[in-house]
DRENGUVEX-357727 format. One line per field, with one value per residue (C-alpha): residue number from 0; residue in one letter; x, y, z. Coordinates in pm, 1 decimal. Each point is the difference from the previous one (the first is absolute). Layout:
BEGIN
num <- c(NUM,...)
residuo <- c(a,...)
X <- c(X,...)
Y <- c(Y,...)
Z <- c(Z,...)
***
This chain:
BEGIN
num <- c(0,1,2,3,4,5,6,7,8,9,10,11,12,13,14,15,16,17,18,19,20,21,22,23,24,25,26,27,28,29,30,31,32,33,34,35,36,37,38,39,40,41,42,43,44,45,46,47,48,49,50,51,52,53,54,55,56,57,58,59,60,61,62,63,64,65,66,67,68,69,70,71,72,73,74,75,76,77,78,79,80,81,82,83,84,85,86,87,88,89,90,91,92,93,94,95,96,97,98,99,100,101,102,103,104,105,106,107,108,109,110,111,112,113,114,115,116,117,118,119,120,121,122,123,124,125,126,127,128,129,130,131,132,133,134,135,136,137,138,139,140,141,142,143,144,145,146,147,148,149,150,151,152,153,154,155,156,157,158,159,160,161,162,163,164,165,166,167,168,169,170,171,172,173,174,175,176,177,178,179,180,181,182,183,184,185,186,187,188,189,190,191,192,193,194,195,196,197,198,199,200,201,202,203,204,205,206,207,208,209,210,211,212,213,214,215,216,217,218,219,220,221,222,223,224,225,226,227,228,229,230,231,232,233,234,235,236,237,238,239,240,241,242,243,244,245,246,247,248,249,250,251,252,253,254,255,256,257,258,259,260,261,262,263,264,265,266,267,268,269,270,271,272,273,274,275,276,277,278,279,280,281,282,283,284,285,286,287,288,289,290,291,292,293,294,295,296,297,298,299,300,301,302,303,304,305,306,307,308,309,310,311,312,313,314,315,316,317,318,319,320,321,322,323,324,325,326,327,328,329,330,331,332,333,334,335,336,337,338,339,340,341,342,343,344,345,346,347,348,349,350,351,352,353,354,355,356,357,358,359,360,361,362,363,364)
residuo <- c(m,l,h,h,v,a,i,v,y,g,a,v,l,p,m,f,y,y,l,e,p,p,f,s,s,p,g,v,i,d,p,i,a,y,l,v,l,t,v,f,s,l,f,n,q,a,w,f,m,g,a,f,f,l,i,a,g,y,f,a,p,g,s,f,d,r,k,g,v,g,a,f,l,k,d,k,l,v,r,l,g,i,p,a,l,v,f,y,f,i,i,n,p,a,s,w,l,g,l,w,l,m,p,a,s,l,t,g,i,t,n,p,p,s,w,q,a,y,s,l,f,t,g,l,g,p,l,w,f,a,v,m,l,l,i,f,s,f,g,y,a,v,w,r,m,l,t,k,n,w,a,v,a,s,a,s,e,s,k,p,s,y,l,g,g,g,i,a,v,l,a,l,a,v,a,s,y,l,i,r,m,v,v,p,i,g,q,s,v,g,d,f,p,t,i,a,y,l,p,q,y,l,g,f,f,v,i,g,t,v,a,s,r,r,n,w,f,w,t,l,p,s,s,m,g,i,v,g,f,v,a,a,a,v,v,s,v,v,l,f,p,l,a,f,s,g,q,w,f,s,l,e,l,t,e,a,l,n,y,a,m,g,n,g,h,w,r,s,a,v,y,a,l,w,d,a,t,m,a,f,g,l,c,l,g,w,i,v,l,f,r,r,f,f,d,g,q,n,w,f,g,r,f,l,s,e,q,s,y,a,v,y,v,i,h,i,p,l,i,v,v,v,a,y,l,l,r,g,v,t,i,a,p,l,a,k,f,g,l,a,s,v,i,a,v,p,v,c,f,i,v,a,y,l,v,c,k,i,p,l,v,s,k,v,l)
X <- c(9863.2,-73.5,340.1,-93.1,-352.0,162.7,207.7,-316.3,-158.8,309.2,231.3,-5.7,199.3,-83.2,243.5,-231.0,-235.2,-299.6,-17.8,-269.6,199.5,-126.0,-187.2,-228.1,-147.3,86.3,370.6,50.3,198.5,-132.1,313.1,-119.3,-74.4,328.0,196.2,-171.6,20.8,357.8,118.8,-190.8,187.3,338.7,-51.7,-100.4,301.2,233.4,-54.7,-257.4,197.5,295.4,-233.5,-103.3,364.7,64.3,-279.9,117.2,353.2,-130.4,-159.4,284.1,232.3,-271.1,-121.3,353.3,62.3,-315.9,24.4,366.8,145.9,-175.9,-354.2,52.4,94.4,-267.4,-264.2,119.0,-1.5,-358.0,-141.1,181.3,102.2,-330.1,-212.8,263.9,-13.5,-381.1,-8.5,271.4,-166.3,-372.7,-110.5,225.1,-100.9,-366.4,37.1,156.1,-324.7,-99.5,187.2,-262.8,-274.2,138.1,-87.6,220.9,61.4,206.6,176.3,27.3,-110.5,-245.6,49.8,-175.2,213.8,163.0,218.4,287.6,18.5,3.2,376.8,0.5,-222.6,158.5,170.2,33.0,-213.7,-23.8,138.0,346.1,-10.3,-37.6,293.1,224.4,-93.0,81.7,346.3,51.6,-112.3,250.0,268.0,-93.6,16.3,346.7,115.2,-132.1,179.1,327.6,-15.5,-136.4,-108.4,162.0,-318.7,-194.4,270.8,49.4,-367.5,-73.3,-277.9,80.1,-161.7,51.7,162.6,-72.7,359.5,-27.8,-332.3,141.7,300.0,-230.6,-216.2,301.3,152.9,-326.1,-33.6,353.7,-42.0,-335.4,147.3,287.9,-210.9,-242.7,285.3,-13.0,-364.9,-233.1,-333.2,-254.4,249.5,-49.6,274.8,-144.9,-320.9,111.5,-165.5,162.7,366.9,69.8,-122.7,221.6,217.0,-315.6,-137.9,322.6,87.3,-338.5,5.4,340.1,-116.8,-301.6,221.7,210.2,-312.7,-129.4,318.1,24.5,-373.3,-9.4,-371.2,-66.5,292.7,-44.1,-68.3,-345.5,159.8,187.1,-330.4,-125.2,324.0,-36.4,-346.9,114.9,310.5,-211.6,-239.5,277.8,191.1,-325.5,-68.5,357.5,187.0,-273.5,-96.3,365.8,83.3,-226.6,74.0,-360.4,17.9,-134.0,-359.4,-45.3,-187.4,309.8,322.6,213.6,374.7,-65.9,-178.2,275.3,266.9,-183.8,-30.4,376.9,270.3,242.3,-166.7,-9.3,-378.3,42.3,214.2,-275.3,-263.0,216.2,39.4,-375.2,-103.0,271.8,-123.9,-360.6,68.6,178.7,-230.7,-326.2,124.9,110.8,-324.2,-228.9,184.7,-41.0,-361.0,-116.6,201.2,-175.5,-358.2,-52.6,188.7,-281.4,-221.5,-374.4,-180.7,-14.0,370.4,76.0,-214.3,183.2,337.2,-79.2,-102.1,261.6,255.0,-262.8,-132.5,349.8,23.9,-342.7,-92.5,122.1,-256.8,-275.1,86.9,-10.1,-347.8,-133.3,138.4,-142.2,-344.4,4.0,105.1,-347.5,-26.5,52.1,131.7,315.7,323.1,74.5,-354.2,31.9,327.0,-181.7,-293.5,224.5,203.9,-306.9,-112.9,335.6,133.9,-284.2,-30.7,368.1,-27.7,-317.1,147.5,324.3,-199.1,-172.9,327.0,161.2,-281.1,125.5,181.3,378.6,-14.9,-7.5,331.8,156.1,-193.4)
Y <- c(24935.0,22.3,160.1,284.9,31.9,34.3,290.7,170.8,-5.7,0.3,266.6,355.4,184.7,1.5,-261.4,-231.3,14.2,64.0,41.3,24.6,68.2,-177.5,289.6,-96.0,350.9,302.8,70.6,-266.6,-312.4,-332.5,-136.2,-362.4,-5.6,175.0,-244.1,-318.5,80.3,128.5,-307.4,-218.8,169.3,-29.7,-371.1,-57.0,188.2,-203.7,-319.6,-17.1,149.5,-218.1,-299.4,99.1,15.7,-337.2,-159.5,169.2,-126.3,-350.4,-23.4,167.9,-303.4,-228.3,270.5,64.3,-373.6,-45.1,312.7,81.4,347.2,165.4,-113.1,45.7,366.4,62.9,-141.1,223.8,306.9,-72.4,-104.8,259.4,277.3,61.2,32.0,231.5,226.4,4.8,85.2,265.3,194.9,-70.8,-158.1,199.1,345.4,-104.6,-118.6,330.0,173.1,-117.1,302.7,225.1,-207.9,76.2,320.1,293.1,55.4,-319.9,26.1,375.4,-54.3,261.2,-17.8,-263.2,-278.6,80.8,-166.6,221.7,-205.3,-333.9,-46.5,55.5,-301.9,-260.7,-264.7,-367.3,-1.0,-360.2,-121.8,77.3,-366.4,-109.6,216.7,-116.6,-360.9,61.1,124.8,-304.5,-230.9,151.8,-37.8,-365.6,-60.1,156.6,-215.9,-315.6,87.3,68.3,-320.1,-205.0,-343.2,27.4,133.6,-307.1,-254.4,131.3,-41.3,-254.0,-70.7,105.9,136.7,356.7,14.9,208.4,124.2,112.6,168.8,184.2,121.7,116.9,197.6,173.5,72.6,153.2,208.1,137.8,74.2,172.4,207.7,113.4,97.9,188.7,220.4,141.2,-56.6,-15.4,-179.6,229.9,175.9,-66.7,-31.3,84.0,-199.9,-260.1,79.7,-268.7,-19.7,-32.6,-359.6,-76.6,-252.5,-194.0,10.7,-109.4,-246.5,-171.0,-20.2,-172.4,-230.5,-87.6,-112.0,-212.6,-142.1,-106.5,-188.5,-167.4,-66.5,189.7,77.8,-376.2,-108.1,286.2,-167.0,73.1,91.1,283.6,153.6,-8.8,153.7,267.8,100.0,0.5,207.1,255.3,28.3,34.3,274.3,185.4,7.8,79.0,179.4,194.1,219.0,23.8,157.3,292.8,4.3,84.0,335.1,-117.4,-6.6,363.4,164.2,198.1,-102.9,-20.9,-52.4,-353.9,-78.4,158.4,-195.2,-330.3,54.5,40.7,265.4,-239.5,14.3,-304.9,-0.1,-54.9,-305.4,-137.0,67.5,-165.3,-310.5,-2.1,17.9,-244.6,-257.5,75.0,-50.9,-332.1,-123.3,68.7,-133.3,-325.3,-24.9,65.8,-246.4,-280.1,92.9,12.7,-308.0,-193.9,124.9,176.8,-212.6,10.8,238.8,4.1,205.3,308.3,-10.0,-46.6,302.8,216.0,-123.5,69.5,361.6,80.8,162.7,210.0,106.7,111.4,217.0,167.4,14.3,354.5,199.0,-237.2,63.3,374.3,-32.3,-214.9,234.5,304.6,-157.0,-77.2,353.2,87.0,-302.0,130.6,-287.8,-53.1,-11.9,-365.3,-101.7,191.7,-176.2,-330.6,107.8,128.9,-321.2,-222.6,195.2,63.0,-355.8,-165.0,305.4,-27.5,-370.2,44.4,289.0,-194.0,-295.8,228.4,170.3,-335.9,-75.1,281.4,-148.1,-31.8,124.3,-356.1,-66.4,272.5,-30.2)
Z <- c(2972.5,371.8,54.4,-233.3,140.7,343.7,-131.8,-125.5,346.4,221.4,-142.8,134.3,-266.9,-374.4,-132.1,-191.2,-297.9,222.5,378.0,258.5,319.7,314.3,158.7,290.2,-25.6,-217.4,39.9,270.6,-88.1,128.7,175.1,2.1,-373.7,-77.5,215.1,-119.2,-371.4,20.2,190.1,-248.1,-286.7,171.0,69.1,-362.8,-129.6,217.5,-195.9,-278.9,-289.3,94.0,-17.0,-353.5,-108.5,167.0,-202.3,-320.3,58.3,67.5,-345.9,-192.1,-45.2,-139.0,-235.6,-125.5,-49.3,-207.7,-214.6,-35.2,38.5,-296.5,72.6,375.0,-38.7,-265.7,233.5,283.8,-221.6,-107.9,337.1,211.0,-237.6,-182.2,319.3,147.3,-305.7,-3.3,369.0,-35.5,-279.9,48.7,328.0,233.2,-133.8,7.0,359.8,109.0,-97.4,346.1,136.2,-158.2,162.2,344.6,191.7,-95.7,371.9,1.2,-334.2,-51.6,-360.8,-122.3,-378.3,-215.3,-154.3,-331.3,-259.9,109.9,320.5,-184.3,10.1,376.0,57.7,-223.8,207.7,84.0,314.2,129.2,-334.0,138.1,102.5,-363.0,-109.7,283.8,-72.8,-365.4,103.5,224.0,-282.1,-242.4,266.1,45.9,-376.0,-15.2,290.3,-167.7,-323.5,181.9,201.9,-293.7,129.0,342.6,158.8,-119.8,72.7,355.5,87.5,272.2,246.3,353.6,314.0,121.7,344.1,307.7,-0.5,-360.9,71.4,301.3,-198.6,-280.4,245.8,152.1,-342.4,-119.9,317.6,-36.9,-372.4,66.1,281.7,-221.4,-301.9,226.6,113.5,-352.7,-98.2,303.8,-19.7,-161.6,-229.0,-369.9,-257.8,-338.1,-37.3,253.5,335.1,217.0,-98.1,373.7,-43.5,-300.4,192.9,87.0,-354.6,-169.8,274.6,-10.8,-380.0,14.6,279.9,-213.4,-289.4,236.2,167.1,-340.8,-87.9,340.5,41.2,330.1,-13.5,31.1,219.3,246.9,340.2,136.7,331.8,-171.7,-107.3,358.1,122.9,-267.7,121.2,364.2,-79.9,-190.6,293.8,260.2,-182.1,-63.3,372.9,105.4,-280.3,-178.9,300.1,106.1,-336.7,91.9,375.0,76.0,-178.7,-333.0,115.6,-85.7,-283.9,-92.8,-172.9,312.4,11.7,119.1,-326.1,-209.3,186.8,-45.4,-373.8,-50.9,39.5,169.9,342.1,228.9,-32.4,-373.7,77.4,223.9,-266.7,-268.1,216.8,60.1,-364.6,-111.3,253.3,-91.8,-369.4,39.5,275.2,-180.9,-333.8,164.1,192.3,-295.2,-225.0,254.0,82.8,-361.9,-93.6,276.8,-20.2,-333.1,-253.6,-252.6,-191.0,-56.0,-263.8,221.4,80.9,-368.4,-86.6,256.0,-121.6,-364.4,73.2,265.6,-229.0,-174.7,341.2,96.0,-311.8,16.9,368.5,79.4,-204.4,113.9,365.4,-69.6,-153.0,284.9,266.5,-177.1,-32.6,373.4,96.2,127.7,229.9,353.2,209.0,205.9,-206.6,84.0,-91.0,-325.4,-75.8,46.9,-216.6,-279.3,9.9,-23.0,-307.1,-169.4,1.5,-196.5,-226.4,-92.7,-81.7,-205.7,-200.1,-45.5,-137.9,-251.4,-98.0,-69.7,-245.2,-224.8,-303.8,50.1,360.5,134.1,-172.7,213.5,326.2)
***
């Protein structure tokens, strides 16, 4: 949610459902707000979707074992497919009405919305994750059927090694660099906005399935979590700025930024190594941290957990509404980002709770 709120107040060009560019005064971009919110978004993108696929992969083997192939795939079609269809045909077009709420000077739109434009605004939006996870789940089911009981019989408890982790980081960095020669970061393919991160998404899903079989989340040495956090911090200080060679800190799309996002440049290789290390480092660190200090759930945590998927499905139009209602508040862009976040997060969870009370919806969300 905060990632998308940051786009609302940090983006300069109309590329989201609703934007309020970070102007410090009419026509003048606030460079600090632009920089902070853009860097915040880039750091999020480097690891958090991969973490979601890692968790999804971790729970896939147990689900398949309990349900069998038929029920496993049926459950995925219901839980992932139905929300994706609802978002594609209903929520996404409704969210894009935010373009008409923005000033025409930013969007260039002068005509009122009409049904003729409906087909232009259907799309997966953030539900691309659900569709990609559905594809991965079908792939996992096919693999289990082809290998029959081998996948279960070969399971054994073990500890991940530093050598294996280092090789995985380098392999991910190389794969990311290669795919970004064809699809740079920021270029969509169909309704999938971050295909440049496909090696991370698929790789982390596969690692999650292996981690489940080998109990890695519990056998992972605590020291490896600390090393993960340290490695993520070091590469963020050294490699992240190197990828832009000091030229990124501009309000324009410079060549340095284009090179870092892909196109086979050496800066893209540096950026790929940075986000690969970030992804592995933070995932290792968070697993160890939460295993040690947060291995339990009170009523509030349970409430958040129960609504989290519904929040994911419905949060975009709610963020648009909150941002639009705050349009008249004249404060600094970063302060407005904080205000909108403080309002949007509880609103999304409350609305999600009410939505899940609708008959049959709870069976899907």
